[in-house]
C-alpha positions, 0 to 999 in steps of 0.5 A: 559976672556973679551969675556965672561965678555962682554956676561955676562955684556950683560945677565945683560943688557937684563934681570936682572934690568928690571923693570918699569919706573916711571910715565908720564913725560917729559924725555930726549930721551936718557940718558949714563952713566956708572957703576959697577954690582956685580952678583952671578950667578949659572954656569947653572940652576941646577948647585950646583956652581956659577959664582961671576962677578964684571963687568962693567955696561953701563947705556943706556936708550933710549926712541925713538917711535920703539926702546927703552932700559929702565928699561923693557928691550931693544926691538922694539916695533912693535905695541902698544895700551892701552891694547896691545903691540908687541915687539921683545926682547932679552935675554943672558946668560954667559958662563961657562968654564966645567973645573971650574965645578964639574958636567960637567968635561971632557965635552965641555965648555958652549958657552954664547948665545943669545936669540932673538924673539917676545914678546906680552904684554897684560896689565890687570890691571893698576893704578896710578903707577901700571901696571899688565901684561901677557908678552909671549916672544919666543925666538930663541936662539944660541951661541956665539963663532966664529961658532955659533950655532943654539940651538932651542927655549925656552919660558918664558910666565910670570906675572907681576906687576910693581910699579913705585915710591913705596908709593911716595919714589922714588924706582921703583919695579918689581915682575914677575913669571911664567914657562919655557919651551924649545925645545928638543935641547935648553934643550939638550945643557945644560943637555945632556951628550953625551955616549962619555963623560960618566963615572961612576958617570955620565951616558949618559943621552939625555934631552927632550923638553918642561917644563922647571921649573919656575922662580920667580924674583923681582928687585928694582931701582930708580934714584938719580939725576945723580945717578942710583942704581938697585938691583935684586934677581931671585929664578929658580927651576926645580921640574917638569922639563923635564930634572930633572934626567939629572946627570947634575942637581945637585940641583933644586933650584937656587938663583941669585942675584945682585946689580948696581950702574951708573953714568949718565953723559949724557943726550939729549936736546930733550925731550919726554913724556913716557907713564903712567905706 
């Protein structure tokens, strides 16, 4: 159970509350905090059952030249210019016990997963306090268990628009939408039904690779002196997905959401200048 909670927390940290940093200013090189997050997430995209999570949430900000962990996520920046930047990014997913899911009952559990890969970002337009980007993350995926297994790759190109200090309110807003693509192995990990697990109500199925639906995400955050608060909502659709006919897809639309609070208890005495977002 602790491992499942840690993995869900990792998924939260790497992608859930990824919203923009505020405008250019002198800020501490690093900040540390601790808090709590409440999440409601589907067992997997296309599931008709959800997890409710209440998790401890570490708050970590690092504003180095190469390694960064901030409201745009954790990444290693390899190249950065006025319009283009290239980094290495990560994402994760929470586990699901098949005994807890009616569609998967009797099948193998879904282990937590980790995704790592390159991400090229092109800034199409920007202005005071806002930025419009095309992001193209492509990640290799593997399971997190005693014997990790490669499960192919996934790509989530998206258009994002970020607003810092929205209308002078101190709130930062991020909006993101785009398609999802997965390799045959990646889609199959979640949606294959092996012949050995087939039943009268769950026929054998082999998922194809390619288009895997689309995602629409909005995130909101604000720093109040030594307190940070973040909220997010994500809508997933599997309309037109290559595996939409899988008997494990019980519904083609999912909504995920969550809220988090952190208390920032330590900051670096060294300041750095962050770029205007």
